[in-house]
C-alpha positions as CSV (number, residue, x, y, z in Angstrom):
1,X,-37.0,33.2,-41.4
2,X,-38.6,34.9,-44.7
3,X,-35.1,34.9,-46.9
4,X,-34.8,31.0,-45.9
5,X,-38.8,30.6,-46.9
6,X,-37.9,32.4,-50.4
7,X,-34.3,30.3,-50.6
8,X,-35.9,27.0,-50.0
9,X,-38.8,27.9,-52.1
10,X,-36.8,29.0,-55.0
11,X,-33.9,27.0,-55.0
12,X,-33.9,23.3,-57.0
13,X,-30.0,22.4,-56.9
14,X,-27.9,22.0,-53.6
15,X,-24.5,21.0,-53.8
16,X,-23.4,19.3,-50.3
17,X,-20.0,19.7,-49.3
18,X,-18.6,17.0,-47.1
19,X,-21.4,14.6,-48.2
20,X,-20.5,11.0,-47.2
21,X,-21.7,7.9,-48.2
22,X,-21.8,6.5,-45.0
23,X,-25.4,6.1,-43.9
24,X,-24.6,7.0,-40.3
25,X,-23.3,10.4,-41.1
26,X,-25.9,13.1,-40.8
27,X,-25.0,14.6,-44.1
28,X,-26.4,11.4,-45.6
29,X,-29.6,11.6,-43.6
30,X,-30.0,15.4,-44.5
31,X,-29.3,14.9,-48.1
32,X,-31.6,12.0,-48.6
33,X,-34.4,13.9,-47.0
34,X,-33.5,16.9,-48.8
35,X,-33.4,15.2,-52.4
36,X,-36.9,13.0,-51.3
37,X,-38.4,16.5,-51.0
38,X,-37.5,17.2,-54.5
39,X,-34.1,18.7,-54.6
40,X,-31.3,17.8,-56.9
41,X,-28.3,17.0,-54.4
42,X,-24.8,16.9,-56.1
43,X,-22.0,15.4,-53.8
44,X,-19.0,17.2,-53.4
45,X,-16.3,15.1,-51.5
46,X,-13.2,14.0,-53.3
47,X,-13.4,10.6,-51.4
48,X,-16.6,9.8,-53.1
49,X,-17.4,8.7,-56.3
50,X,-21.4,8.4,-56.0
51,X,-23.6,9.2,-53.2
52,X,-27.6,8.7,-53.4
53,X,-27.4,8.0,-57.0
54,X,-25.7,10.9,-57.9
55,X,-22.1,11.4,-59.2
56,X,-20.0,12.9,-57.0
57,X,-17.3,15.6,-57.6
58,X,-14.1,16.7,-55.8
59,X,-14.7,20.1,-55.3
60,X,-17.2,22.9,-56.3
61,X,-14.8,23.8,-58.8
62,X,-15.3,20.9,-60.8
63,X,-19.3,21.1,-60.9
64,X,-20.5,21.2,-64.5
65,X,-23.8,22.8,-63.6
66,X,-25.2,25.6,-61.8
67,X,-25.9,25.6,-58.2
68,X,-28.4,27.3,-56.2
69,X,-27.2,26.4,-52.6
70,X,-23.8,25.2,-51.5
71,X,-24.4,23.2,-48.1
72,X,-21.5,23.0,-45.8
73,X,-20.7,19.6,-43.6
74,X,-17.1,20.2,-42.9
75,X,-15.7,21.9,-39.8
76,X,-15.7,25.8,-39.6
77,X,-11.8,26.0,-40.6
78,X,-12.7,24.7,-43.9
79,X,-15.8,27.4,-44.5
80,X,-13.5,30.1,-46.2
81,X,-12.0,28.0,-49.0
82,X,-15.6,26.6,-49.4
83,X,-17.1,30.0,-49.3
84,X,-14.6,31.1,-52.3
85,X,-15.5,28.3,-54.4
86,X,-19.4,28.9,-54.1
87,X,-18.6,32.7,-54.9
88,X,-16.4,31.5,-58.1
89,X,-19.4,28.9,-59.4
90,X,-21.8,31.5,-59.0
91,X,-24.2,30.0,-56.2
92,X,-27.2,31.7,-54.6
93,X,-26.4,30.6,-51.3
94,X,-24.1,29.3,-48.8
95,X,-25.7,27.2,-46.1
96,X,-23.7,26.1,-43.0
97,X,-24.8,23.5,-40.7
98,X,-25.5,23.4,-37.2
99,X,-22.2,23.8,-35.5
100,X,-20.5,25.2,-38.6
101,X,-20.0,29.0,-37.7
102,X,-17.4,31.1,-39.9
103,X,-18.4,34.8,-39.6
104,X,-15.5,35.9,-42.1
105,X,-17.0,33.3,-44.6
106,X,-20.1,34.9,-44.0
107,X,-19.3,38.4,-44.7
108,X,-17.0,37.6,-47.6
109,X,-20.2,35.6,-48.9
110,X,-23.1,38.5,-48.3
111,X,-20.4,41.0,-49.6
112,X,-20.3,38.9,-53.2
113,X,-23.9,39.0,-53.0
114,X,-25.0,35.1,-51.8
115,X,-27.6,34.8,-49.4
116,X,-25.8,33.5,-45.9
117,X,-27.7,30.7,-43.6
118,X,-25.4,30.1,-40.5
119,X,-25.7,27.3,-37.9
120,X,-28.7,26.2,-39.0
121,X,-29.7,22.6,-40.6
122,X,-31.4,23.1,-43.7
123,X,-33.6,19.5,-43.0
124,X,-35.0,21.3,-39.7
125,X,-35.8,24.3,-41.8
126,X,-37.5,22.8,-44.5
127,X,-39.6,20.8,-42.2
128,X,-40.8,24.2,-40.4
129,X,-41.6,25.5,-43.4
130,X,-43.6,22.7,-44.6
131,X,-46.1,22.3,-41.9
């Protein structure tokens, strides 16, 4: 919990891989909450042009600014590719949402010096720390 507290206390920019403009999707609600909590949200989804008032990018490679956290809203089988891009982008952390588990990807991210949070909801963790 200490690393989550530190991570959410210092991070400002969250790239959300798989962020959808569909308001019924968990990625939208979680990202909207984090944006309202003061984080800059960068949508990463090749099927979107803009989400939550922010320009969307087709991949992490295309994001032109520094990323603190890469929040993954993709199925577990896509995590390895996202981790590779997160490392290449110089992100500080990879956050895999609830139900997203990829031990090899987590190990690779840790070996590259990234903080890893797996199978946890960033919204729920932020709410716990805000109490």
